[in-house]
C-alpha positions, -999 to 999 in steps of 0.1 A, spaced: 566 845 155 549 879 155 522 875 180 536 849 205 574 855 199 578 818 195 602 799 172 593 769 151 609 738 136 591 718 109 599 694 81 596 706 45 590 686 13 614 686 -16 588 704 -38 584 733 -13 606 763 -20 625 740 -43 648 768 -55 662 770 -19 659 734 -8 672 715 -39 709 717 -28 700 706 7 682 675 -6 713 667 -27 737 650 -3 766 656 -26 761 694 -28 779 701 4 752 726 14 738 719 49 725 751 62 711 783 45 692 814 56 668 830 31 639 853 29 605 838 19 573 856 9 537 845 3 533 828 -30 495 834 -35 474 865 -36 451 852 -9 480 847 16 494 882 7 460 897 14 457 878 47 492 891 58 481 926 50 448 922 69 465 908 100 493 933 98 519 905 93 552 909 75 552 901 37 587 886 40 603 865 68 638 852 73 639 814 77 667 788 79 667 756 60 687 728 76 698 694 62 694 664 85 706 629 74 688 600 90 705 568 101 694 550 69 709 577 48 677 595 39 679 632 37 654 654 55 653 692 53 639 712 82 629 749 82 632 770 114 630 805 126 661 801 147 686 819 125 715 821 149 739 793 139 758 796 172 726 792 192 718 760 174 742 743 150 727 723 121 739 690 138 718 698 169 686 701 149 685 664 143 682 657 181 657 686 185 635 674 156 633 639 170 620 652 203 586 658 186 582 620 181 564 615 214 539 642 203 534 626 169 528 592 183 503 607 208 483 622 179 483 588 163 470 571 194 442 597 198 432 595 161 435 558 154 436 538 186 410 559 204 391 570 172 389 606 183 376 618 149 348 592 149 324 615 167 291 603 181 273 634 170 276 665 148 268 693 173 294 714 190 285 699 223 287 663 211 322 669 196 333 686 228 320 657 249 338 632 227 370 651 228 371 656 265 360 620 272 389 607 249 414 630 267 401 618 301 406 581 291 441 589 277 452 608 308 439 581 331 457 554 311 489 575 313 487 578 351 480 541 357 505 529 332 532 552 345 532 536 379 533 501 365 561 509 340 581 523 368 576 492 388 586 470 359 618 490 355 627 487 392 619 450 394 636 438 362 667 461 357 689 433 344 666 420 316 680 424 281 647 441 271 628 461 296 591 455 298 563 481 295 525 480 296 508 469 264 487 499 253 462 478 234 453 461 267 456 492 289 433 514 269 407 487 266 409 480 303 406 516 313 376 521 290 358 491 304 363 502 340 360 540 336 323 541 348 331 517 376 358 541 389 336 572 385 304 559 399 312 531 423 296 538 457 320 517 477 358 515 479 374 517 445 406 499 456 392 466 443 385 481 408 419 497 407 436 464 418 418 446 389 431 472 364 466 470 378 467 432 376 454 432 340 481 457 329 509 440 349 502 406 332 500 420 297 534 435 289 555 441 258 593 444 254 609 477 247 633 474 218 654 505 214 664 519 181 639 499 162 635 512 127 608 507 101 612 519 65 589 548 56 562 536 32 565 545 -4 541 569 -21 518 540 -31 523 520 2 514 552 22 478 549 10 473 515 25 492 516 58 477 499 89 469 533 105 452 546 74 431 515 70 422 516 107 412 552 105 391 546 74 374 517 90 366 536 122 351 565 103 327 541 85 313 523 115 292 533 145 314 544 174 313 520 203 302 537 236 318 523 268 
């Protein structure tokens, strides 16, 4: 806010700034939107604010959002003007971050970004950029095929899209071929396109999965996958 003049929107837990957020988490309270001043709660943060010449108190806005299943979420934002953004509009704005969240999940779990092949700065940088390259290449190839599927099958009940489990594996297995092939790469690209076209999944809008409970959250598929990947040797393609 101070350095970059940028606003933020994040989700807050019920135990964070409870004296302000408790009415918002209570759906019967009638409170949906409040602006308060918050200050650092620890000595270390206060000293850091002083060192960095940051304000000791900032004004923030807590906003209540009710999900389709009735669950209450409370968001905190630096956008204080209630005419600029009403509390109802924050629900749509908050969900726009979902594509970013799922991309992080793909990088960390499906592509095992955190399972580095070495401990040096160079090794970590190489792994990071190699993973981003694979991700970007998959996005470019899959985008064209997904567009083709939408154009060819507009009347289907469920539109089709590329199966990412297949597409990432295909791209990784053909990456070196695309980069170092001496001859025409059209054949290699055609092979990739055919594999992706014949491995599709249906798009089911408005699918909803219950958020795992506190105990279930420790054993979700993504967490188990991440733990497994961190304890095995990274596969090099």
